[in-house]
N, C-alpha and C positions, 0 to 999 in steps of 0.2 A: 504493500500500500504506500510505500515511500516514493516509488518511481511510477507515477501514473502516466499511462500513454493514452491520450484521448485521440480518437479518429473522427475526422470531420466528414460528414456526408453532404454533398451538394445536391440540393433538390431543384430539379429543372422544371418543376411543374407541381400543380396541386395534387396530382394523383401519384407522383413518384414516390412519396413517402409511404404510400399504402400498397405498393406492389408487393407480390409474394417473393420472399427471399429464399434462395436455395439454402437448405440446412447445412449442406456440406461446404458452402462457400467460405464460412468462417474458420474452417478447420485448416490446420497447417501441420507441418512436420513436428514442430515443437510440442503441440498438443498431443499428438500420437506418442511422442517420446515420453511425456509425463504419464500417460495412461499405462504404457508398458512398464514404466518404472514403478508405478503404484501396484500393478499386478505382481511384478517381481518381488516387491517388498512384502506383499501378503504371502506369497509362496515361501519366501525366506522366513517370515514369522512363523508360519505353520511348521516348517522343518525345524526351526529353533525350538518351538514348543514341544514337538515330538522328541527331539534330542534331549531337551531338558527333562522331560518325563522319563525317558529311558535311562538317563544318567542318574536321576533320583531313585529309580527302581533298582539299578545296579548298586547304588550306595546302601539302600535298605537291605538288599540281599547280602551284601558284605557285612553289615552291622548285625543283622538278626541271624543269618544262617551260619556265617563263618565265625564271627566273634561272640554271638549270642548276647548282644547288648539289649537289655530291657525285655527279654522274652524268656519263657519257660517252655520246655518240651511237653507236648501232649502226653498224658498218662493213660495208656490203654488198660482198663481194668478187666475187660473181657478177653477170653481166649479167641473169640470170634474176630474181634477187631485186630488182634495181632496176626491171626491167620490170614485175613484179607490183605493186611499190609504186606505180608511175606509174598503172597501171590502177585500183588502189583509190583513188588520189588523184583520178583523173578521175571515178570514180563519186561521190566525195564532193562535188566541185564541182558535178556535175549535180544531186545531191540537194539541195544548198543552193539552187541556182537554182530548182528545181522547188518547194521549200518556200516561197521568197519569192513566187513566182507564186501558189501556192495560198493563202497568207496574205492577199495583196492581194485575190484573188478572194473569199475568205471575208469580208473586211471590206466588200466591195462588195455582199454578199448573193447571190453566185452559188454556191449550194450544190449544184452539179451533181455534185461528187465524192462526195456522200453517197448518191447514187442510182446503182445499177449500170445501170439502163435509161436511159442518158443520152440526153437530147434535144439533138441537134446543131442549133443554130439556122441559119436560112437567111441569105442575104446581106442581105436587107432588114431582118432583126432586129438586125443588128450595128451598134452605135454606138460609135465611138471606136477608136483604133488598138490600145489595150490589149485591148479586147474582141475585136478581130479576131485578135490573136495568141493569146489564151487559147482561143478557140473553135477556131482552127486546130490548136492543140496537142491539144485534146480529140479531134478527128477522127483525127489521126495516131496518137494513143495507142490509140484503140479499134480502128483498122483494121490497124496495122502493128506496134505494139510489144507489145500484149497477147497475140496468138496465139503468138509464139515463147516468151514467158515461160510461158504456160500449158503448152505442150508440154514445156518443160524441167522444169517443176514435176511434171508427170505422170511423166516419166522418172525423176526423183529419188525420187518416192514408190514407183514400181515397184522401183527398186534397193533402197530401204529394206525393202520387203516381202521381197525375196529374202534380204537380209542378216539380217532378223529370223528368217526360217525357218531359216537356217543356225545362228544362235546358239541358237535354241530347241532344235534337234536336239542341239547340243553340250551344252547344259545338261541335257537329258533323259538323254543318254548318261552324263554325269558322275554324275547322281543314281542311275542304274541301276548304275554301277560301285560307288558307295558302298553301295547297297542289297544288292547281291550280294557285296560285299567282294572285288571282283576286283582283284588286283594281282600283279605278278611275285613269285614266291617262290623261295627257295633250299632245295633238297631235301637234307636230311642235313647232315653236316659236310664241306664240300668239301676241308678241309685235314687231315682225319683220315687217319692211315696206321698200318698194323700195324707197319711197320718204323720203330722209334724213331730210328735213325740217319739214315734218309732222309726223315724227316717234313718237313724244311725244303724238300725238293725239290718238295713239293706246292704251294708258293707260286710262282706264275709270276713271271717277270721283268717288273718294271713300271718304266717311265720316267715321271717326273713333270716337267712343264715349267711354269715360271712366267714368261710373257712380261711385260715391263714397260718403261715409258718415262717417265723423269722422275717416278717415283712416290715422292717424298720422304716423303709423309705415311703411306704404307701398306706400304712394302716390308718393314719389320721384322716387323710382325705376321703378314704373309702367309708370309714365309720361316720364321718361328718355328712357325706352325701346320703347315706342310707337313713340316718336319723332325721333327715329333713324330707322324707317321703310324705306326700300329701295323703294321709289316711288317718281316720279316727284313732286317737292314741289308745283307746280301750279295745280296738279291734286288730292290733298289730303287736307282735313281739319280735324283737331283734336279738338273735343269738350271735355273739362273737366267739367263734370256735377257734381258739388259739392253740396251735400245736408247737409253739416256739420252744426250743430247748435253751435259749439264751434268757437268763433271768432278768437282765436289764430290759430286754424287749418286752418281756411279760409285764413288768412294772409299767412301762410306757403305755401299753395297750390297756391295762387295768385303769390307769389314770384317765385315758380318753373315754373309756366306758363310764367311769364314775362322773366325769364332767357332764356327759349327756344325760346320765341318770338324774343328776341334780336339776336338770332343766325339765324334768317330767317325762322324758322319753322312756318307754317300756323296753329296756335293754338289759341283757345279762351277759356275763363273761363266763366262758367255760374253758377249762384247760385239762388236757389228758396228761397223766404222768408217763404213760407208755404210748408212744406214737406207732401203733400197729395199723397196718392197712393204709397208711398215708391219708390222702384226702377221703377215700371211700370209708376208711375206718372212722375218721373224724365225723363225717356226715351220719354214718350209721349210729355212732354213739349218741349224737345229738337227737336223732329221731326216736331213740329209745326212752326219752324223758316222758314222764307220766302226763305232763301238761300238753304234749303234742296232740293228744286225742281231741282236744278242744278246737283245733285249727283245721281248716278245710284245704288251704293252699300253702305252698312253701315256695318262696323266691330265693334264689341262690345267686350270690355275687362273690367273685374272687376278690382278693385284697386290693387289686389295682383298679377295680371298676367303680365308676361314679355315676349312678343312675340319676336322671332328672327327677324332680319332685313329683311329676305326674306319671311316673313309670307304672305304678300299680293301677292307676285309673285308665291307662291305655292297654293294659294286658289282662287284668283279672276279669273285666266284663265279657270277654270272649267266651268264658266258661259258662255263662248264663244260658240256659235252655239248650245246652249241648253236653249232655251227660257222658257222651263217648269221647270228649276231648280230654286228653291227659296232659298235654304240654303246650305252652305258648312260649316261643323263642323269639327274643329280640336280636337285633343286629348290633355288631360291635362297631364303634368309631374310635379312631386313634388320635391322641393328642400329639404324638411325635412322629407322624407318618412322613414328614419331610425333614426329619432330623439329620439323616445321612443317606447315602446310597442304599445301604442295607435295608433301612426302614421303608424306603420308597419301593424297593423290589418286593418286600413282604406285603406291602399294601396292595400291590397288583394281585397277588395270590389271594389275599383275604377278600378283596372285592369280588373276584370270580367265585370264591367259595360261598359267600353270602348271597350275592345278587343273582347268581346263576344256579349253582348246585342246590342250595337250601331253599331258595324261593320256588324253583321249578318243582322240586320234589315235594315241597309242602303243599303247593297248589294242586298238583296232579296225582300225587301218591299219598298225601297226608302222612308222610314219614321222611325223616332225615335223622342224622346223628345229632344227639343233644350236645351242645358246645360246652357243657360243664358249668356255665355261668350265664348271667343275664337272661334267665328263663324262669318261668313259673310253672310248677308242677301241681297237679291235683294229688293230694296226699293219698287218696284211695288208689290211684293208678300206681304209685310207688309201692304201696303195701301189697297190692294184688300181683305185682310183677316180681316180688321177692325182695324188694328193698335194695339198699346199696350193698354190693358184694366187693370183697377185697381180692378177687382172683386175678385181676389185671391192673395195669396202670392207666387204662382208659375206662374208668368206672362210668363216665358219662355216656359213652357209646354202648357200654354193656347194658345199662338200665334202659336205654332207648330201644335197643333190639328186643329185649325181653318184654317191654311194654307193647311194642308193635306185634309181637307174637301173641300177646293176650288181647289184641283187638283195639287198643287205644289209638286215637288219632292225634296228630300234631299239626300245628299251624305256625308259620313263620311270618313275623311282622318286619318287613323291610324298612318301613318308615319310622319305627321306634328304635332309636339308637342309644347305646350306652357307651360312655367314654372309657377308654382303657389305654394300655401301653403296648407297644411292640418292643421286642428285645432289640437293644441298640448295639450289642456286641455279637460278633460271629459265634463266640463260644456259647453264649446263652441261647442263641437261635439254633445252633447245632444240637444242643442237648434237648431243646424243645421238640425239634423235628424228629429226633431219634425216638422220643417217647410217643409222639403222634403216629409214627409209622411202624413201630414194633408192637404197640398195644393192639391195633386192629387185627394183625395176623395172629397174635396170641388169642384174641377173642374169637377169631374165626374157627380155630381148632376146637375151642370149648363149646361154641354155639352151634356148630354144624349139625350134630345129632338132634338138637332141639328144634332147629329150623326144619329139618327133614320130617320129623314126626309131628310138627305143629298142625293145627287145624285151619290155618289161614289158607287163602286161595293159592293155587299152583303158581300163578303169575307173580304173586307177592314173594313166594319162596325163590323163584327164579331171579327176581330183582335183587333180593338180598344176597344170594350166593354169587350170581354171575356179574352183576353190575356193582352193587354196593361194596362187596369185599374183593372179588377177584380182579375186576377190570380197573376200579379206581384206587384200590389200595395195594395190589400186587403187581399187575401188569405194567403200569406206568413207570414205577422206579426200575423194574426189571429191564424193559427194552431200552429205556433211556440210558442206563448205565452200560448195558451190554453193547448197544449199537455204537455209541459215541465215545466210550472210554476204553473199550476192549477191541471190538471188531474193526472199527475205523483205523486205529493205529496199526493193527496187525495186517490189514490189507495193503498198507504201504510197503510191507516186506513180502507180501504174497500177492503180486499184481494179478494173478489169475482169478482171484476172488475180489477184485476191486469193486467198491461200491459206486454205482452211477452217480453222476453229479446231481441229478434231481433228488436223490435221497438226502444228500448232504444239505441241499438248499431247502427242499420242500418240507421235509419232516419237521425240523425244528422251527422253521418260520411259521408254518401253519399253526402248530401248537401254541407258539408264543402269541401269534396274532389273535387267536380265539381267547386266550387267557387274559389279554390286555384290553379286550373290547369293553368290559364293564367300567374300566378306568381310562377313558380316552385321553385325558390330559397327560398320561404317562407314556404316550406313544413315542416320544423322543428317547425313552429308556428301553425300547424294544430289543436292541442289540445287547446291552448289558443284561437285560432280563433273560434273554435266550442263553447267553453264556453262563449266567449264574445258576439257572435251573439245571443245566447239564452238570455244573460243578457240584450242586447239592445232591445229584443222583447217587454219588458214592455213599453219602451218609444215609440216604433213604434206602438204598439197596442193602446196606449193612444192617440197618434197623429191621427191614422187612425179613431178612434171613434169620435174624436173632429171634424175632417174634414167632416166625413160622415153625422153627425147630426148637423153641423154648430154651434158648441159651441164657446164660446168666444175666447179660445186660438188658434183656427184655423186662426184667422185674425191677430195674433201677428207676427210682423216682427222684428227679432233681428239680427243686423249685426254680422256676425261671426268674432270673435277676431282673429287678425293676429299678428305674431311675427316679421314680416319684415325680414325674412331670405332669403339669397341667397347663392348658392353654390360658392365655391372659383373660379372655372373656369368662371362662369358667371360674377362674379364681375370683374375679369381681362378683360374679353371681353368687358364688358360695359365701363370700364375705357378707353380701347383702342378706342372704337367707339366714346366716348365722346371727347377724345383728338383730334381725327380727325375732329370732328364737330367744335371744337374750332379753329383749324387751318384754316378751310374754312369759319369761321364766318366773316372774314374781307370783304367778298364779299357781305354780307347782312347787313352792318352796317349803312345803310341809315336811321337812326332813329333820331328823334329830341332830343333836350336837355331835353324837358319835359318828354320824355319817360325814359331817363336815370335817371332823378331826381326822377321819380316815383319808379323806380327799387331800387334806394338807400333808399327811404323811406321804401319800403317793407323789405329790408335787415335790416334796423335799427329796425323795428318793430319785426322782427324775433329774433334779438339779445336781445331786451328789454323784449319780452314776456316770462315770467317765465313758466317753465313746471309745471303743477299742480301735487302735490304729489299723487301718486297712491298706495294705499295699497291693495294688492291682498291676498286673503285667499282661502284655499280649502273649499269645501262645504260638508255638510252631506245630502245625498239624501234618503229621508224617504221611498219611495216605494221600492227602491232597498234593503234597510236594512230590511224592513219587509219581503220581499220575501226571503232574505238570511236566516233569522231565521225560516221561514216556511219550507224551503228546508232542513235546518239542523235538524229541529225537525223530518221531515219525514225520514231523513237518520238514526236518532237514532231508530225510529220505525222499519225501514227495517232491522236494525241490530238485533233486537229481533227475526225476522223471518229468519235470516241467508240468506238474498237475496243479493248475492254478487254484481252482476252487478248494481242492483238498488241502493244499498248502495253507491258504489263508484261514480256513476253518480250524485246522490243527494248530496253527500259530496263535490265533486269538484265544482259542479254547485252552491251550497250554498256558498262556499268560494269565488267563482267568484263574486257572487252578493254582498258579504260582502266587498270585495276589491273595487268594483265600488261604493257601497253605502258610503264607507268612503273616496271616491275620492283618492284612492291610485294608480290609473292607469292614465297615462298621466303626464302632467306638475305638479310638486309639488312646492307650494309656501313656501318660508322660513318664 
């Protein structure tokens, strides 16, 4: 702007200034040069960004993998986990050996692996011991190794076709529900009564249970939200079922319960000395109390769930005039869904689970797996179905299947949402997914005889066995892990069994596209989602095998770590509700001095109890790292054969496994 060059245009007439000017007339060589320089600058910036990312990754690999700075090694408790790691390690050693042989053969000019119609030379053509070994390997590879790999590939593609058809039907069913606006509705005012004195009797007796175990981060917000449910105080009882083995946390929870009890809330604290049966044992113990017989419904919330005050008024009325209804399930909403890449990818899965799977099954089949929380059960349905059993780690799915076999119906409310948290660290998410995928297979073994001998319709039995258990719980992790983590890398060293490019592109892209449809704003994350789901297949496959064959790790219950997050609007709303409760607390202050003194003691203990120092570290996951090196080795081998699609898929999938194995996705510990 310092050196301004003005051009003067001579106008030779009144119309000369309004004549059409050629757009290209003002362009010159200097302008084109600047455009090219800008494009070159963008290209250099992109290359610099990629180089910086690669350099950072190499630095993290050096610090975490070589020097072990700030990380601990994953501890495999089960023999199954160690056995799977050894198998992957053996595949890695084989791949490295094959790669070395192929590189030497490539340098010697033996380009047999670039031609699928391999010529196996005769004995007279062989010269040297290395040639003899290499050509012998070619014959063994073509005759004995390629056929079983091809058969397994075809089987996996067939399973994928079935899985795709199932997901396609579910997506179509979901869009039909939205198009027709099909959803469970409450007719009239279920609590309206002509008798003003007896109007409160129209509210059924509701028991609310909050099972928890060492939930220091979230116990306060959960108890606070449940205590502010809009329901007559004499028609509701809140049970805080604390299984904590930390005495400091027990005192904290007791103090929170006492605080709300002083405000007139009907709330009690229960603690078991022996934590048998985990969550199922905790709920079973609470349901055995004598006063439970006075209640008709029970609502269950895990420790990180924060229901809105109108939750019971949106769910309980659906039970009126429908005696066959056993469960009303609400949807989960997440306060930390955009916290990091891991929570975003989890949110994609959970959106599909609720909006497609549970909503479609609820509308058309009146059956789905209970989510373990944010639901209301008819207590009669629980009792007639055998109550809570401690035989698996998925007690919620167990009671749902048994209630379905007894003829009870379920409904899902997609528009009723309860706030909760997603695991923010990969370690916590990994343990959660292991429990969610080992438990159903363990339950399938136990429930199969009961399903076959039950009196429900044949198509309901087929839906339970073929779709609910086998297709959605067993087949998906099996073909995903087998096809992309085992078969694909092997075919790089066995080109006779090479997977077609459409399998590499079509299979994962279609599954990812259908999964991400309920959350369209996450479409920019479709590539990371595709790679991450394949990466998680090793954990899901391991869990599925553990549950199917009842190995030790299938009985392991680990409480998912929470961060205690709440969104800002929810915090403001909770503060407003709590202030209102404090203003009305004077009406319920009929407590003795002993109660106030006990509350003071609890507060003193809270202040005196020191918080134990917690040192958190990221972990190194051996199976994921071994698979990363296996896939990267196969990528190098595919580069020798100039296989473009295979190389890029193996490269990015290997990097994805490397990032997960080094615990670089999710929460990072300082």
